[in-house]
N, C-alpha and C positions, 0 to 999 in steps of 0.2 A: 528181063531182067537186071539193071545196072550190078556190075561186079562191087563187089565191098572188101573192104582190108581187110585182111587178115589180124590176128592177134600177135601171133609170129613175127607179121611186116612190124607192126607196131611194137613190138619187143625188141625187134632188131634197129627201129627209129629211134626210139629212147634207149638202145644201148649207145649209137651215132652219140647221140647229145649227152651222155654222159663223158665217156673219152675220149671225145671227136679223134678218134683214129682206126679205122677197118679194121686193123689185122688186132686189137686193145678189145675193140667192141666185139668181134668173131671169139675170140678166146671167152669173151664174159658171156656169151650167149651158146657156148660150146658145141660153135659151129666154125665151119673152116671161112674162110675170107672171100670164097668165091660165094660161098652162099648165102652169106650174109650182103656181098655186096648185088648177088641174081634179086633177093630178097627186095632190097631197097627199089631198086629199079622197077621190079614188076608195082611196087605201092608208089611209084612215082604215074607210072602207067595208068594200075586201078584210077588214081584222082586224078591223072591228068596233071599234074603239079610237079613243077620242081621245088623239090624239099633239100636237098643237098649240093652244096659245090664244094663241088674237089678241084685239090690243084698237087702239086708235087709236094708239098709240103704240112699240109693237113686237111682239115674234114672241117666245114664248115656249113649249118643251117643256112638256109634262106628266112626272110622274113616269115613267111607263109610258114615253112617247117618248123619253123619256134612254137608259131601258133599251133601246128598240127599236134610239135610233142607235147603241149601243154596238155592236149586232149585225151594225148596219148595215154598218158599216165593215169588221168581219172577214170578211164576207161579199164584201164588195164588192174589199178585196184579196185572197180567197181566187182569186174571177174572176180575177182580174187576174195572180195567180200561173199558171191552169191556161193561159191564152195565153201568158202567159211559157213555161210545157211546153211546151207545140206550137213556139214561136219557136227555144227550146233547140235541138229535135230537127234544126234543119235547121241550112247550112254558119254559122260563124259571124260576126258582122255580115252579115245577107243580108237582115235585117227593117228592124224600128227599133230606138233607144234612148232613154230618156228621162233625161239625166245629169243630175245639178244640180251647181251649182260655185259656191264662193265668190266672191267680187270679188277679193280678192287672190291668186287663183291665174289666175282665165280668163282677164284680156286676155294674160300673161305665157307660158301653156300650151298654150292653145287655139289659135292659129292656127298652128301646127305640128302639132301633134295633126290638126287634121282636115284639114289637106295632106292628110296621110300617110293618114287614111282613105279621102280623097277620092278617091288617087291607088289604092291600091290593090283598095278596094270602092268601085265607085262609086257600085253599089244600094243601100250602106248608108245609113239615113237616122237620124242621131241629132242629136237634140231638148234645146235647152240649157235652162237655168233660171240666172239667175245668183242669188245670194238670198245672204241672211245664214244661217249654219250653223244655229240650233236653227228657220228657215223649214224648210230642207230638208230636216231631219230626222224635221220632222212631216207634211211632203210624203211621202217616204220610204214611213212608218208609215201612210198614206194612200191607197199605192199611184198616188199621181202621180206620183211619179219611181222610175225602176229601182234608179240606184247614186247616188253623188254623191261626188266630186273633192274634199275637203276638211282641211283642219290639223289633226293628231289631237296627242293625245285628245282626244275630246268623245263627253261623255255620252248612253247612247242605249241603251235596251233592245232585246234579240231582235234585233242586226244580228249581220255579222261586217264584219270591216274586213280590208284590206289592206296595209301600209307598205310607199309604191315608193320615197321619196326623203326626206335630211334639205337642207331650206334652211336657211341662215345667214344670220344678220341682222348686217348691218355698219352701224355709224353714217356717216350719212349728214351732214354739216355743209357749212354755208359756205368758200371756200376761203382767208377770211383767219380763222378761230375757232382757236383756242389746238391744239385735238384733230387737228383735219385736218393740226397740222405731223406728230402721229404718224405712226408706221410700224403698231403696234401697239395694242389698248389693252387694258385691263380693266375688269368692268363695274363698278366702284367709281369710274371717274373717270366716270361716269351720276352721278352724285351729286348734286345743286344743279344741275343743269343745268335749261335748259326742254328740254322733250322734247316733240315734239308729237307729238302720239296718236292714232288713229283714235277715234272716237268707242264710247260701250261702245255692247254687243251686236256688234263686230265681235270675232272671235276673236284676231286677230290684235294686238290690243289685250293682252289676257292673256295670250299665249302667247309675246310678246315682252319683256311684265315678267315674266314666269315665266324663260325663256332666261335673263334677266341678275338677278334673284334680286331685285328689286326690286320695294319698295312704295310705292305714291302718295302717301304720306308722304317719299320720301327723295328724291323730282324735284318739279321744277315744270313743270306741264302749261299754258301759258300760251293752248293752244286746240285743241279738238275736230276734228277733220272730218270728214267723210264716206267719202274718197278719197285714196289714194294720190299722186295725180298732183295734190290739191290741197296736198297736206304738201308735196312735192317744191318748190313752188313759191314755199312759204311758207320754206321753208330756204334757196331759194336768195335769199331777199328781205334774212335775216339775222335774220328772228324767232326761230330755233332748230332743235334740232337734231332728228333721228330715226330710227327706225329701220329700215332695210330691208330685206325680202327679196334675196337674190340675185338670186335670178331677177327680179327687177323691175329689180334694175340690165343683168344680161344684158340685159333686153327693150329696154334704152335708156332708161327711169324718167326717169335724169336727163340726158339728153343735152340740149344746148344752154344747160347750165347750167355754172356754176363748182365746183358741189356736188363735195366729194370724199368719197367710201366709203372707212372706215377697217374692217378685221376684228382682231377679238378674239382675245387672244393664250391661248393653252393650252385656256383652257374654251372648249367648244361650244355657242355660241350659236344657236341655231337651230330652228325648229321643222318637224313629221315633216308630211310629204305626204302621202297614202293615199285608198282609197278603202271604200266604205262603200256592203253592202249588206243587205236586209233576211234573216237568218239561212233563213227558210223557201224563198227563191227556186230557182228550177231551173236557171236563170243564170249560178251560180258560175261556169263555169269559161268561159263568156266575157267576164265581166268581168274575169277573171285574166287575159285573151290583150287586152283593153282596158288594165288595169296595166302587161301587160309592154310598149304600144306606149307608152303614158306614159313611160315608164322611157327608153325607145330613143330618142324624141325628144328628151329630155332629155340624154342620152347624146351625140345627135349635134350 
């Protein structure tokens, strides 16, 4: 019988495609560079094909190598789903789950959720990756994550989503700011204001502007930050105002400051929070139970 590629070899090849560098690919696979190089050579020998072009500066895939990587990704995800199929046959929350979550949700929802899961399911292992939405979706498609907790909508193919809750945006402003004296606002009140936002790549920025029906040309953005905690400190120091999710305020992100959080009148200014998983996963029932636990933690 002809030799066949191993899953380990296919993982090595996909790592080469992702990192285009033997050292970084080996680090990502938690093996030595010599082990990874040997695995790639064995794969090429097994397939009797040249998959990788090597030179002193970088690593490139051949045309055939690119086709093999695409198939390898599909195979590895299918194998991951096979493992998930067996996991789904067990009691929910009895094995492990890999959850991706965005930074503007993680610190505000996870503490209660993790405490609840530890209490009710002590043998359950939930592994968390915090990252930007587009990185998490890529990891989901690659089979590196099982389910995502993020703000919706977010463009992705081959997935299912479960909407969990609406998270209102409130205007956060220093106590001496004119808008802080108002009990309610309308979105047009923000036009011309110095609005502090997260930098490009954070979906909270796009969702906040979309919720307020604002374009970049209608506001002044004096500074962009990488975290809500940094923005809160700048607002407290009178540099501008910002839009904060209600869940972050409920979690105490403005505690110890004179920041006033003001709601918007009539129009719902909010983002949707939900779960996302691969459409072919056999664990959707367990993921829906996870969604119910998230909603229960928020309600509690």
